[in-house]
C-alpha positions as a Markdown table, in Angstrom:
| # | Residue | x | y | z |
|---|---|---|---|---|
| 1 | Unk | 190.8 | 117.1 | 87.1 |
| 2 | Unk | 188.0 | 118.7 | 85.2 |
| 3 | Unk | 185.7 | 121.3 | 86.6 |
| 4 | Unk | 182.3 | 119.9 | 86.7 |
| 5 | Unk | 180.6 | 123.2 | 87.5 |
| 6 | Unk | 180.8 | 123.9 | 83.7 |
| 7 | Unk | 179.2 | 120.1 | 83.2 |
| 8 | Unk | 175.4 | 120.8 | 82.5 |
| 9 | Unk | 174.5 | 117.5 | 83.6 |
| 10 | Unk | 175.7 | 118.6 | 87.3 |
| 11 | Unk | 173.6 | 121.7 | 87.4 |
| 12 | Unk | 170.7 | 121.4 | 89.9 |
| 13 | Unk | 167.4 | 120.8 | 88.3 |
| 14 | Unk | 165.7 | 123.7 | 90.1 |
| 15 | Unk | 168.6 | 126.2 | 88.6 |
| 16 | Unk | 168.3 | 124.7 | 85.2 |
| 17 | Unk | 164.7 | 125.3 | 85.2 |
| 18 | Unk | 165.1 | 128.7 | 86.2 |
| 19 | Unk | 167.7 | 129.6 | 83.5 |
| 20 | Unk | 165.3 | 128.0 | 81.2 |
| 21 | Unk | 162.4 | 130.3 | 82.2 |
| 22 | Unk | 164.8 | 133.2 | 82.1 |
| 23 | Unk | 166.1 | 132.6 | 78.7 |
| 24 | Unk | 162.6 | 131.9 | 77.2 |
| 25 | Unk | 161.7 | 135.3 | 78.8 |
| 26 | Unk | 164.9 | 136.9 | 77.1 |
| 27 | Unk | 163.9 | 135.3 | 73.8 |
| 28 | Unk | 160.4 | 136.5 | 73.9 |
| 29 | Unk | 161.8 | 140.3 | 74.6 |
| 30 | Unk | 164.4 | 139.8 | 71.7 |
| 31 | Unk | 161.5 | 138.8 | 69.3 |
| 32 | Unk | 159.5 | 141.8 | 70.7 |
| 33 | Unk | 162.5 | 144.4 | 70.0 |
| 34 | Unk | 163.0 | 142.9 | 66.4 |
| 35 | Unk | 159.4 | 143.4 | 65.8 |
| 36 | Unk | 159.4 | 147.1 | 67.3 |
| 37 | Unk | 162.4 | 148.0 | 65.4 |
| 38 | Unk | 160.9 | 146.7 | 62.1 |
| 39 | Unk | 157.7 | 149.0 | 62.7 |
| 40 | Unk | 159.8 | 151.8 | 63.9 |
| 41 | Unk | 161.8 | 151.4 | 60.3 |
| 42 | Unk | 158.4 | 151.1 | 58.7 |
| 43 | Unk | 157.6 | 154.9 | 60.0 |
| 44 | Unk | 160.9 | 156.1 | 59.4 |
| 45 | Unk | 160.9 | 154.6 | 55.8 |
| 46 | Unk | 157.6 | 156.9 | 55.2 |
| 47 | Unk | 159.1 | 159.8 | 56.7 |
| 48 | Unk | 162.0 | 159.2 | 54.2 |
| 49 | Unk | 159.6 | 159.3 | 51.3 |
| 50 | Unk | 158.0 | 162.5 | 52.7 |
| 51 | Unk | 161.5 | 164.2 | 53.0 |
| 52 | Unk | 162.5 | 163.1 | 49.4 |
| 53 | Unk | 159.1 | 164.3 | 47.8 |
| 54 | Unk | 159.4 | 167.7 | 49.2 |
| 55 | Unk | 163.3 | 168.0 | 49.1 |
| 56 | Unk | 163.9 | 168.0 | 53.0 |
| 57 | Unk | 167.4 | 166.8 | 54.1 |
| 58 | Unk | 167.8 | 163.3 | 55.2 |
| 59 | Unk | 169.1 | 164.1 | 58.7 |
| 60 | Unk | 167.4 | 166.5 | 61.1 |
| 61 | Unk | 169.9 | 167.4 | 63.8 |
| 62 | Unk | 167.4 | 169.3 | 66.1 |
| 63 | Unk | 165.1 | 166.2 | 66.1 |
| 64 | Unk | 167.7 | 163.8 | 66.8 |
| 65 | Unk | 169.1 | 165.9 | 69.7 |
| 66 | Unk | 165.5 | 166.2 | 71.4 |
| 67 | Unk | 165.2 | 162.2 | 70.6 |
| 68 | Unk | 168.3 | 161.4 | 72.2 |
| 69 | Unk | 167.6 | 163.9 | 75.5 |
| 70 | Unk | 164.3 | 162.2 | 75.6 |
| 71 | Unk | 165.5 | 158.4 | 75.3 |
| 72 | Unk | 168.2 | 159.2 | 77.9 |
| 73 | Unk | 165.8 | 160.6 | 80.4 |
| 74 | Unk | 163.6 | 157.5 | 79.7 |
| 75 | Unk | 166.5 | 155.4 | 80.2 |
| 76 | Unk | 167.2 | 157.0 | 83.4 |
| 77 | Unk | 163.6 | 156.3 | 84.9 |
| 78 | Unk | 163.9 | 152.8 | 83.7 |
| 79 | Unk | 166.9 | 152.2 | 85.2 |
| 80 | Unk | 169.0 | 151.8 | 82.0 |
| 81 | Unk | 172.2 | 153.3 | 81.5 |
| 82 | Unk | 171.6 | 156.6 | 79.7 |
| 83 | Unk | 174.8 | 156.2 | 77.7 |
| 84 | Unk | 173.9 | 152.9 | 76.5 |
| 85 | Unk | 170.3 | 154.1 | 75.3 |
| 86 | Unk | 172.0 | 157.1 | 73.6 |
| 87 | Unk | 174.5 | 154.8 | 71.9 |
| 88 | Unk | 171.8 | 152.6 | 70.6 |
| 89 | Unk | 169.6 | 155.3 | 69.4 |
| 90 | Unk | 172.7 | 156.8 | 67.5 |
| 91 | Unk | 173.1 | 153.7 | 65.8 |
| 92 | Unk | 169.4 | 153.5 | 64.8 |
| 93 | Unk | 169.5 | 157.2 | 63.7 |
| 94 | Unk | 172.6 | 156.5 | 61.2 |
| 95 | Unk | 170.3 | 153.5 | 60.0 |
| 96 | Unk | 167.4 | 155.7 | 59.4 |
| 97 | Unk | 169.7 | 158.7 | 57.9 |
| 98 | Unk | 171.2 | 156.2 | 55.6 |
| 99 | Unk | 167.5 | 155.0 | 54.4 |
| 100 | Unk | 166.4 | 158.6 | 53.9 |
| 101 | Unk | 169.7 | 159.2 | 51.9 |
| 102 | Unk | 168.9 | 156.2 | 49.7 |
| 103 | Unk | 165.2 | 156.9 | 49.4 |
| 104 | Unk | 166.5 | 160.7 | 48.2 |
| 105 | Unk | 169.0 | 159.3 | 45.8 |
| 106 | Unk | 166.1 | 157.5 | 44.3 |
| 107 | Unk | 163.7 | 160.3 | 44.0 |
| 108 | Unk | 166.4 | 162.2 | 41.8 |
């Protein structure tokens, strides 16, 4: 006997419409996140160039700590798990530092 709850033809049309509406919103938000990350990386690339030109280190642990604390606070006020926000920012910071190291290596 098959489970018809997984058969999409059996889903109530109102439920299907609501799922579609929500998924379209998710798709739009995902697109916005990607574009915002692209803008962020454009800025951090410029920071990397500036750091390389002035022989500054690729990483700035004090700035990173301030950003993490700030983002955790923002996450909490937005009802987002601060630990998740911190993990996400740490992932982004690691990528930025990698870019800065690459830029610095090219400037030598």
